[in-house]
C-alpha positions in Angstrom: 22.1 8.3 -1.1 22.1 8.8 2.7 24.0 11.7 4.0 26.1 11.3 7.2 24.0 12.4 10.2 25.0 13.8 13.6 26.0 10.3 14.8 28.6 9.9 12.1 32.1 10.8 13.3 33.9 13.8 11.9 37.4 12.9 10.9 40.5 15.0 11.5 41.0 17.6 8.8 43.7 17.1 6.2 44.4 20.1 3.9 44.3 19.0 0.2 47.5 19.9 -1.6 47.6 21.9 -4.8 46.9 19.6 -7.8 46.6 16.5 -5.6 44.8 13.4 -7.0 42.0 11.9 -5.0 44.0 8.7 -4.6 46.9 10.5 -3.0 44.6 12.6 -0.8 42.6 9.6 0.4 45.8 7.8 1.4 47.0 10.8 3.4 43.5 11.3 5.1 43.4 7.7 6.2 47.1 7.8 7.6 46.5 11.1 9.5 47.0 10.4 13.2 43.6 11.7 14.1 41.9 9.2 11.9 41.9 5.4 12.4 40.6 4.2 9.0 42.3 0.9 7.9 41.0 1.1 4.3 39.2 3.1 1.7 36.3 0.7 2.3 36.1 1.8 6.0 36.0 5.4 5.0 33.5 4.7 2.2 31.2 2.8 4.7 30.9 6.1 6.7 29.2 7.7 3.6 27.5 4.6 2.4 29.7 4.3 -0.6 31.9 1.4 0.4 33.2 0.3 -3.0 33.5 3.8 -4.6 36.4 5.1 -2.4 38.4 1.9 -2.9 38.0 2.4 -6.6 39.0 6.0 -6.4 42.2 5.1 -4.5 43.1 2.9 -7.5 42.2 5.7 -10.0 39.2 3.9 -11.4 36.4 6.4 -11.9 33.7 4.2 -13.6 31.1 5.1 -12.6 32.2 8.7 -12.2 31.6 10.1 -8.7 28.1 11.5 -8.1 27.5 14.9 -6.6 25.8 13.1 -3.7 29.0 11.0 -3.0 31.3 14.1 -3.2 28.9 16.1 -0.9 28.7 13.3 1.7 32.5 12.8 1.6 33.1 16.5 1.8 30.7 16.9 4.8 32.5 14.2 6.6 36.0 15.4 6.0 35.5 19.2 5.9 36.5 19.7 2.3 34.0 21.2 -0.2 32.6 19.1 -3.0 34.1 21.6 -5.5 37.5 21.1 -4.2 37.1 17.2 -4.2 36.0 17.5 -7.8 39.3 19.2 -8.7 41.1 15.9 -7.5 39.4 13.9 -10.2 39.9 14.0 -14.0 37.6 16.3 -15.6 34.3 14.7 -16.5 34.3 13.5 -20.1 38.1 13.4 -20.4 40.0 10.0 -20.5 42.7 9.0 -18.3 44.6 5.8 -17.6 44.8 4.3 -14.1 47.9 2.3 -15.0 50.8 2.7 -15.1 51.1 5.2 -12.3 53.0 8.2 -13.5 55.2 10.7 -11.8 57.2 14.0 -12.5 59.9 14.1 -9.9 60.4 17.8 -10.4 56.7 18.6 -9.7 56.9 16.2 -6.6 59.8 18.1 -5.3 57.7 21.3 -5.4 54.4 19.9 -4.0 54.8 16.3 -2.6 51.8 14.6 -4.1 50.5 12.7 -7.0 48.7 14.8 -9.7 45.6 13.5 -11.4 46.9 15.3 -14.6 49.7 12.8 -14.9 47.3 10.0 -15.6 45.7 11.8 -18.5 45.4 10.2 -21.9 45.7 13.5 -23.6 48.6 13.3 -26.0 50.5 16.2 -24.6 50.2 15.0 -20.9 50.8 11.3 -21.7 54.4 12.1 -22.8 55.5 14.6 -20.2 55.2 17.4 -17.8 54.4 20.7 -19.5 55.7 22.7 -16.4 59.1 21.2 -16.4 59.4 19.9 -20.0 60.4 16.5 -18.7 59.1 13.0 -19.7 56.9 11.4 -16.9 58.2 8.3 -15.2 56.1 5.3 -15.1 58.5 3.2 -12.9 61.4 3.9 -10.6 64.5 5.0 -12.6 66.7 3.1 -10.2 65.2 -0.3 -9.6 62.7 -0.2 -12.5 59.7 -1.3 -10.4 56.4 0.4 -11.2 55.0 2.9 -8.8 52.4 1.8 -6.3 48.9 3.5 -6.3 49.4 7.0 -4.8 47.1 6.3 -1.8 50.2 4.1 -0.7 52.8 6.8 -1.1 53.3 7.2 2.8 56.9 8.2 2.6 57.5 9.8 -0.8 59.9 7.2 -2.1 60.1 4.0 -4.0 58.8 1.2 -1.9 61.4 -1.1 -3.4 64.6 0.8 -3.3 63.8 3.9 -1.2 64.8 6.4 -3.9 62.9 9.6 -3.0 60.4 10.8 -5.6 61.8 14.3 -5.4 65.2 13.0 -6.5 63.9 11.2 -9.5 63.8 14.4 -11.6 67.5 14.0 -12.4 66.6 10.8 -14.2 63.9 12.3 -16.3 64.6 13.0 -20.0 63.7 16.4 -21.6 60.7 16.5 -23.9 
């Protein structure tokens, strides 16, 4: 894998949020005003991993990201490969890329999608252990499924505009 060299542009820095999924982070990174990246493919092109970043935005991790890919991306965006690794499911664990899940109470505290919500672990697949609420897999108001987190530009349902942070009141207790 080729590493970015001195001719590769360095992008504007976007601080990763606590517990943030790679999909959500990549969307925020691309939309950041100092960056003009129309797609995950364009960002991937800069590190010679065009298709990988597009898969990561959709929460598909087969094949799992290589250390070389994470190091190249980290060098380009100014985030350590260890921090990037935290945005993926743990290697060897299973997760489900669909449906996209959400805990409105967690989102109100830290406005981002969490990779843990996509886990296939029996305790996570049902609900949020922090708030003891069932995870949502669609908007409680209009019933439309959530878009991939990379597209969560405004923190609300794309269809009916209900803010994610206000969805907690619709979640049932575990």
